[in-house]
MDTraj code that builds the backbone (N, CA, C; nanometers):
import mdtraj as md
import numpy as np

residues = "MET LYS LYS ILE ILE PHE PHE ILE PHE GLY LEU LEU LEU ALA ALA CYS GLY GLU ASN VAL ASN ILE GLU GLY LYS TRP VAL GLU PRO VAL PRO GLY MET PRO GLU ILE GLN GLN GLY PHE ASN LEU GLU GLN GLY GLY LYS ALA GLU SER ILE ASN MET ALA THR LEU GLN TYR TYR ALA TRP GLU VAL LYS ASP ASN THR LEU ILE LEU SER GLY LYS SER ILE GLY ASN HIS GLN THR ILE GLU PHE THR GLU GLU TYR GLU ILE ALA SER VAL ASP ASP ASP LYS LEU VAL LEU LYS ASN GLY ASP TYR VAL ARG GLU PHE VAL LYS CYS MET ASP CYS GLU".split()
xyz = np.array([
    [-4.9360, -1.9013, -0.2783],
    [-4.7634, -1.8937, -0.2494],
    [-4.7175, -1.9543, -0.3723],
    [-4.7416, -2.0615, -0.4200],
    [-4.6747, -2.1180, -0.5329],
    [-4.6715, -2.0172, -0.6633],
    [-4.7900, -1.9722, -0.6850],
    [-4.7910, -1.8929, -0.7823],
    [-4.6982, -1.7839, -0.7964],
    [-4.6676, -1.7334, -0.6698],
    [-4.5950, -1.6151, -0.6657],
    [-4.4427, -1.6599, -0.6847],
    [-4.4384, -1.7787, -0.6294],
    [-4.2701, -1.8169, -0.6370],
    [-4.2491, -1.8299, -0.8109],
    [-4.3620, -1.9126, -0.8944],
    [-4.3240, -1.9576, -1.0173],
    [-4.3177, -1.8154, -1.0905],
    [-4.3840, -1.6886, -1.0525],
    [-4.3829, -1.5610, -1.1317],
    [-4.2339, -1.5136, -1.1102],
    [-4.1992, -1.5256, -0.9756],
    [-4.0680, -1.4580, -0.9451],
    [-3.9578, -1.5371, -1.0254],
    [-3.9582, -1.6897, -1.0507],
    [-3.8633, -1.7539, -1.1188],
    [-3.8814, -1.7077, -1.2791],
    [-3.9739, -1.6846, -1.3052],
    [-3.9975, -1.6499, -1.4544],
    [-3.9601, -1.5182, -1.4815],
    [-3.9775, -1.4242, -1.3893],
    [-3.8852, -1.2805, -1.3987],
    [-3.7430, -1.3001, -1.4044],
    [-3.6864, -1.4128, -1.3243],
    [-3.5453, -1.4217, -1.2931],
    [-3.4874, -1.4766, -1.4173],
    [-3.5758, -1.5603, -1.4990],
    [-3.5048, -1.6230, -1.6479],
    [-3.5340, -1.5276, -1.7373],
    [-3.6233, -1.4205, -1.7207],
    [-3.6112, -1.3165, -1.8549],
    [-3.5328, -1.2044, -1.8299],
    [-3.4738, -1.1974, -1.6824],
    [-3.3937, -1.0929, -1.6464],
    [-3.2184, -1.1833, -1.6890],
    [-3.2346, -1.2572, -1.7032],
    [-3.0727, -1.3476, -1.7296],
    [-3.0807, -1.3696, -1.9005],
    [-3.1923, -1.2918, -1.9628],
    [-3.1746, -1.2544, -2.0937],
    [-3.2026, -1.3799, -2.1649],
    [-3.2851, -1.4935, -2.1283],
    [-3.3223, -1.5997, -2.1988],
    [-3.4412, -1.5524, -2.3016],
    [-3.5009, -1.4412, -2.2931],
    [-3.5889, -1.4130, -2.3769],
    [-3.5784, -1.2722, -2.4432],
    [-3.4741, -1.2387, -2.4834],
    [-3.4192, -1.1259, -2.5332],
    [-3.3942, -1.1714, -2.6759],
    [-3.4564, -1.0902, -2.7436],
    [-3.4424, -1.1076, -2.8983],
    [-3.3370, -1.0037, -2.9959],
    [-3.2311, -1.0695, -3.0382],
    [-3.1299, -0.9853, -3.0726],
    [-3.1673, -0.9570, -3.2528],
    [-3.2586, -0.9887, -3.3070],
    [-3.2829, -0.9597, -3.4170],
    [-3.3077, -0.8132, -3.4208],
    [-3.2600, -0.7583, -3.5608],
    [-3.2464, -0.6468, -3.5888],
    [-3.1547, -0.5522, -3.6423],
    [-3.1382, -0.4529, -3.6904],
    [-3.0226, -0.3548, -3.7223],
    [-2.9530, -0.2854, -3.6009],
    [-2.8391, -0.3379, -3.6151],
    [-2.7471, -0.3029, -3.4837],
    [-2.6131, -0.2387, -3.5553],
    [-2.5951, -0.1115, -3.5227],
    [-2.4760, -0.0349, -3.5724],
    [-2.3914, 0.0510, -3.4549],
    [-2.2618, 0.0908, -3.4852],
    [-2.1856, 0.1293, -3.4148],
    [-2.1112, 0.2584, -3.5092],
    [-2.0146, 0.3310, -3.4554],
    [-1.9638, 0.4162, -3.5389],
    [-1.8260, 0.3797, -3.6012],
    [-1.7869, 0.4181, -3.7116],
    [-1.6931, 0.3557, -3.7915],
    [-1.5618, 0.4159, -3.7221],
    [-1.4642, 0.3258, -3.6564],
    [-1.3641, 0.3866, -3.5934],
    [-1.2801, 0.4785, -3.6841],
    [-1.2667, 0.6056, -3.6182],
    [-1.1849, 0.7078, -3.6593],
    [-1.3024, 0.8073, -3.7440],
    [-1.4222, 0.7687, -3.7821],
    [-1.5180, 0.8564, -3.8272],
    [-1.6654, 0.8189, -3.7560],
    [-1.6669, 0.8975, -3.6518],
    [-1.7812, 0.8867, -3.5618],
    [-1.9137, 0.9100, -3.6292],
    [-1.8876, 0.9904, -3.6936],
    [-2.0223, 1.0656, -3.7890],
    [-2.0824, 0.9366, -3.8945],
    [-2.0181, 0.8224, -3.9183],
    [-2.0531, 0.7329, -3.9920],
    [-2.0793, 0.6074, -3.9050],
    [-2.1948, 0.5373, -3.9421],
    [-2.2748, 0.4094, -3.8730],
    [-2.2127, 0.2964, -3.9566],
    [-2.1576, 0.1930, -3.8891],
    [-2.1675, 0.0327, -3.9666],
    [-2.2200, -0.0457, -3.8866],
    [-2.2578, -0.1856, -3.9268],
    [-2.3157, -0.2881, -3.8249],
    [-2.3607, -0.3887, -3.9309],
    [-2.4630, -0.4616, -3.8716],
    [-2.5265, -0.5838, -3.9282],
    [-2.6775, -0.5423, -3.8871],
    [-2.7581, -0.6375, -3.9854],
    [-2.8652, -0.6514, -3.9785],
    [-2.8791, -0.8055, -3.9411],
    [-2.9659, -0.8428, -3.8484],
    [-2.9837, -0.9962, -3.8079],
    [-3.1369, -1.0083, -3.8201],
    [-3.1620, -1.0683, -3.9075],
    [-3.2896, -1.1216, -3.9432],
    [-3.3121, -1.2653, -3.8833],
    [-3.4743, -1.2526, -3.9217],
    [-3.5524, -1.3960, -3.8651],
    [-3.4950, -1.5094, -3.9694],
    [-3.4703, -1.6021, -3.8994],
    [-3.4190, -1.7398, -3.9504],
    [-3.2648, -1.7523, -3.9827],
    [-3.1934, -1.6389, -3.9236],
    [-3.0700, -1.6655, -3.9523],
    [-2.9551, -1.6097, -4.0414],
    [-3.0624, -1.5082, -4.1274],
    [-3.0090, -1.4442, -4.2274],
    [-2.9454, -1.3046, -4.1771],
    [-2.8153, -1.2610, -4.2134],
    [-2.7403, -1.1538, -4.1668],
    [-2.7029, -1.0811, -4.3008],
    [-2.7223, -0.9178, -4.2829],
    [-2.6892, -0.8484, -4.3821],
    [-2.5653, -0.7411, -4.3346],
    [-2.4784, -0.7073, -4.4038],
    [-2.3938, -0.6019, -4.3653],
    [-2.4546, -0.4638, -4.3857],
    [-2.4359, -0.3691, -4.2700],
    [-2.4713, -0.2113, -4.3095],
    [-2.3601, -0.1390, -4.3236],
    [-2.3512, -0.0483, -4.4435],
    [-2.2468, 0.0118, -4.4620],
    [-2.0959, -0.0347, -4.4514],
    [-2.0910, -0.1700, -4.4819],
    [-1.9542, -0.2286, -4.5371],
    [-1.9493, -0.3029, -4.6436],
    [-1.9072, -0.2399, -4.7403],
    [-1.9192, -0.2915, -4.8718],
    [-1.7822, -0.4223, -4.8883],
    [-1.6872, -0.4067, -4.8179],
    [-1.6035, -0.5409, -4.8043],
    [-1.6008, -0.6552, -4.7351],
    [-1.7083, -0.6232, -4.6225],
    [-1.7171, -0.7224, -4.5189],
    [-1.8778, -0.7433, -4.5250],
    [-1.9044, -0.8780, -4.5969],
    [-2.0232, -0.9253, -4.6257],
    [-2.0961, -1.0112, -4.5176],
    [-2.1748, -0.9941, -4.4344],
    [-2.2391, -1.0809, -4.3384],
    [-2.3670, -1.1543, -4.4351],
    [-2.3737, -1.3061, -4.4058],
    [-2.4937, -1.3617, -4.4426],
    [-2.5438, -1.4468, -4.3624],
    [-2.5038, -1.4858, -4.2288],
    [-2.5853, -1.5932, -4.1709],
    [-2.5397, -1.5083, -4.0336],
    [-2.6140, -1.5840, -3.9363],
    [-2.5873, -1.5588, -3.7955],
    [-2.6672, -1.6503, -3.7098],
    [-2.5986, -1.6790, -3.5646],
    [-2.6919, -1.7785, -3.4954],
    [-2.6237, -1.7626, -3.3330],
    [-2.7219, -1.8062, -3.2358],
    [-2.6822, -1.7578, -3.1190],
    [-2.6508, -1.9139, -3.0361],
    [-2.5320, -1.9452, -2.9763],
    [-2.5219, -2.0851, -2.9110],
    [-2.4490, -2.0536, -2.7965],
    [-2.5017, -2.0987, -2.6755],
    [-2.4295, -2.0730, -2.5375],
    [-2.4174, -1.9334, -2.5053],
    [-2.4704, -1.8115, -2.5303],
    [-2.4698, -1.6734, -2.4915],
    [-2.3504, -1.6366, -2.6088],
    [-2.3033, -1.7046, -2.7130],
    [-2.2235, -1.6423, -2.7946],
    [-2.2958, -1.6245, -2.9377],
    [-2.2492, -1.4956, -2.9801],
    [-2.3221, -1.4625, -3.1390],
    [-2.2145, -1.5038, -3.2412],
    [-2.2472, -1.5795, -3.3223],
    [-2.1757, -1.6404, -3.4288],
    [-2.2044, -1.5803, -3.5777],
    [-2.1268, -1.5013, -3.6406],
    [-2.1401, -1.4239, -3.7468],
    [-2.0670, -1.4732, -3.8517],
    [-2.1600, -1.5181, -3.9675],
    [-2.0484, -1.5661, -4.0854],
    [-2.0629, -1.4771, -4.2112],
    [-1.9692, -1.4610, -4.2718],
    [-1.9443, -1.3862, -4.3905],
    [-1.8283, -1.4076, -4.5027],
    [-1.8134, -1.3182, -4.5955],
    [-1.7158, -1.3000, -4.6816],
    [-1.6362, -1.1835, -4.6669],
    [-1.5200, -1.1683, -4.6552],
    [-1.4411, -1.0643, -4.6748],
    [-1.3872, -1.0292, -4.8285],
    [-1.4306, -0.9387, -4.8613],
    [-1.3926, -0.9043, -5.0264],
    [-1.2866, -0.8152, -5.0651],
    [-1.1975, -0.8334, -5.1312],
    [-1.1022, -0.7472, -5.1568],
    [-0.9373, -0.8005, -5.2299],
    [-0.9056, -0.7050, -5.2829],
    [-0.7567, -0.7369, -5.3572],
    [-0.7895, -0.8810, -5.4493],
    [-0.8859, -0.8742, -5.5007],
    [-0.9104, -0.9903, -5.6006],
    [-0.9368, -1.0936, -5.5465],
    [-0.9831, -1.0991, -5.4153],
    [-1.0041, -1.2275, -5.3462],
    [-1.1503, -1.2269, -5.2673],
    [-1.2042, -1.3464, -5.2250],
    [-1.2979, -1.3632, -5.1218],
    [-1.2735, -1.4439, -5.0405],
    [-1.2467, -1.4129, -4.8995],
    [-1.2417, -1.4988, -4.8061],
    [-1.3662, -1.5107, -4.7348],
    [-1.3726, -1.6523, -4.6833],
    [-1.4912, -1.7038, -4.6034],
    [-1.4449, -1.6263, -4.4402],
    [-1.5237, -1.6285, -4.3552],
    [-1.5104, -1.6055, -4.2365],
    [-1.6176, -1.6379, -4.1248],
    [-1.5811, -1.6542, -3.9862],
    [-1.6677, -1.6597, -3.9110],
    [-1.6115, -1.5740, -3.7897],
    [-1.6918, -1.4944, -3.7255],
    [-1.6802, -1.4309, -3.6215],
    [-1.7556, -1.4896, -3.4897],
    [-1.7040, -1.4877, -3.3780],
    [-1.7506, -1.5024, -3.2741],
    [-1.7383, -1.4057, -3.1171],
    [-1.8410, -1.3791, -3.0751],
    [-1.8468, -1.2833, -2.9942],
    [-1.9397, -1.3288, -2.8548],
    [-1.8894, -1.3096, -2.7307],
    [-1.9969, -1.3333, -2.6102],
    [-2.0905, -1.2008, -2.6082],
    [-2.1873, -1.2394, -2.5916],
    [-2.3035, -1.1380, -2.5626],
    [-2.2885, -1.0706, -2.4355],
    [-2.2361, -0.9772, -2.3869],
    [-2.2260, -0.9010, -2.2929],
    [-2.3205, -0.8732, -2.2254],
    [-2.3653, -0.8033, -2.2979],
    [-2.5674, -0.7344, -2.2406],
    [-2.6415, -0.7185, -2.3788],
    [-2.7618, -0.7341, -2.3602],
    [-2.8562, -0.6672, -2.4540],
    [-2.9637, -0.6324, -2.4226],
    [-3.0633, -0.5451, -2.4451],
    [-3.1813, -0.5136, -2.4219],
    [-3.2272, -0.4476, -2.5727],
    [-3.3523, -0.3829, -2.5436],
    [-3.4216, -0.3608, -2.6829],
    [-3.3531, -0.2401, -2.7597],
    [-3.2349, -0.1724, -2.7088],
    [-3.1662, -0.0398, -2.7526],
    [-3.0255, -0.0829, -2.7811],
    [-2.9792, -0.1573, -2.6681],
    [-2.8165, -0.1648, -2.6791],
    [-2.7742, -0.3285, -2.6774],
    [-2.6834, -0.3446, -2.7678],
    [-2.5939, -0.4737, -2.7734],
    [-2.4672, -0.4596, -2.7680],
    [-2.3995, -0.5353, -2.6572],
    [-2.2550, -0.4995, -2.5998],
    [-2.1864, -0.6681, -2.6316],
    [-2.0756, -0.6501, -2.7326],
    [-2.0253, -0.7819, -2.7855],
    [-1.8801, -0.7670, -2.7190],
    [-1.8520, -0.9132, -2.6721],
    [-1.7001, -0.9044, -2.6142],
    [-1.6308, -1.0245, -2.6941],
    [-1.5183, -0.9980, -2.7427],
    [-1.3982, -1.1339, -2.7956],
    [-1.2711, -1.0901, -2.7123],
    [-1.2650, -1.1593, -2.5817],
    [-1.1271, -1.1191, -2.5217],
    [-1.1433, -0.9874, -2.4553],
    [-1.0562, -0.8999, -2.4789],
    [-1.0576, -0.7633, -2.4209],
    [-1.1397, -0.6905, -2.5154],
    [-1.1450, -0.7266, -2.6177],
    [-1.2101, -0.6277, -2.7268],
    [-1.3770, -0.6271, -2.7238],
    [-1.4226, -0.5063, -2.6993],
    [-1.5436, -0.4833, -2.6764],
    [-1.5956, -0.3856, -2.7564],
    [-1.7277, -0.4445, -2.8007],
    [-1.7862, -0.3566, -2.9163],
    [-1.9381, -0.3297, -2.8759],
    [-2.0039, -0.1904, -2.8810],
    [-2.0935, -0.1460, -2.8114],
    [-2.1806, -0.0929, -2.9453],
    [-2.3210, -0.1958, -2.9718],
    [-2.4008, -0.1495, -3.0910],
    [-2.5380, -0.0784, -3.0133],
    [-2.6088, 0.0257, -3.1164],
    [-2.7339, 0.0488, -3.0792],
    [-2.7946, 0.0217, -3.1951],
    [-2.9587, 0.0065, -3.1513],
    [-3.0593, -0.0605, -3.2503],
    [-3.1122, 0.0808, -3.3446],
    [-3.1152, 0.0398, -3.4604],
    [-3.1095, 0.1322, -3.5720],
    [-3.2446, 0.1202, -3.6435],
    [-3.3450, 0.2029, -3.6392],
    [-3.4679, 0.1540, -3.6606],
    [-3.4898, 0.2420, -3.8247],
    [-3.4088, 0.3139, -3.8895],
    [-3.4116, 0.3678, -3.9969],
    [-3.2564, 0.3746, -4.0842],
    [-3.2085, 0.2419, -4.0694],
    [-3.0802, 0.2277, -4.1598],
    [-3.1342, 0.1514, -4.2793],
    [-3.0386, 0.1533, -4.3532],
    [-3.0417, 0.1445, -4.4884],
    [-3.0977, -0.0130, -4.4951],
])
top = md.Topology()
chain = top.add_chain()
for i, resn in enumerate(residues, 1):
    res = top.add_residue(resn, chain, resSeq=i)
    for name in ("N", "CA", "C"):
        top.add_atom(name, md.element.get_by_symbol(name[0]), res)
traj = md.Trajectory(xyz[None], top)
């Protein structure tokens, strides 16, 4: 009986997202141009890269308390500005990542053949 209880407890922890890996390439449609995808690649060790965003260059990421923190540089108008974005991880599975910042919701899908 104890083994069954521990097994069920382990399943509940997994269902809460404790073991979900968000590494990978995540994309969303470009606003106003749904045929084009943009997003980021979250690599092992906290390195990040932008996908199809020349002026918004992500370089680092981490997760703290169910919050995805993305760091990067905004490049344009002869200046470069460092930035950090924070999003609540609303949901994540093997194929979909939903991020929230207040009422702002972004839905990404995992991309296996992105640049």
